[in-house]
C-alpha positions, 0 to 999 in steps of 0.5 A: 500500499503506498497511496491513502485516500484522506478524507477531510471534516465532512461532518455535521459540524458544517451542516449545523452551521447557518452558512451551510446553505451556501456552500457549494456542494451540499452534497458532498458525500456522494463524491467523497463515497466514491472515492472510498469505495475506489480506494477501498477497491484498490486497497488503499489506506483509507484515513478520515479526520475531524476538525474539532474545537473542544471548549469553543461552544458552537458547532465543531465543539465536541460537547454539541454533538456534530462533531461526527461524520456526516450521516451520509458518508461511511461508516469507517471500517474496523481497519481505518482510522479517524482522526480529530485535528484541531489545527487547520491541516490534518497533520500538524495536531494528529498522528497523521503522519505516523500513520502514513509512514508506518503503512509505507504511504508516499501518495495522498489524495485529498477531499473534504469539506473547506476547498481552500482551507482544511483541505488545501492546507493539508496539501500543502503541508503534505507535499512539503512532507514529501508526499504526492499529492492529488487534490480531487477538486470535485470531492470538495466543497466551501462556501463564498469567502470574502466577497468571492464566490465559490467557482472563484475560490475553487479556480484559486485554489486549483491554480496555487496548487496545480504542479507546486504542491498537488496533481488536480484530479477528478473523482471518474479518473480515480474510479 
């Protein structure tokens, strides 16, 4: 096994926020599930990552019950790790790098929620750590930020990652 699918923040916390109605792809579970099926069929490691903000009182506070995978996603198999992070990227506050190293992973496939935040940041850190990164844009989603539309944010993310930090791929290419 030298590839891992990392599913980032596809969790109920986002639906618990009022801005969920502005999300680019509210059916994000569909492309994510397709990637999970493809990864499992190839024998790739699947790692689930959830964002957590303990003590915050908000949608990402585990005490409020939203820090769990979206109901339509998963469930993880017993051998698939589920990590909880408190930083934007999936590496800094978890043992993700250790898990990947122990499994012999050299290539990571990334998908999830907040294209330009947690997924992009994980791509950049993963690249810096020496992983080949595949960024599956059509299995990510985000909302408008700072006056920029979802389409503008997504195009910007692809432009800054492409050929520097990641290869931009589609779900169909990986199936």
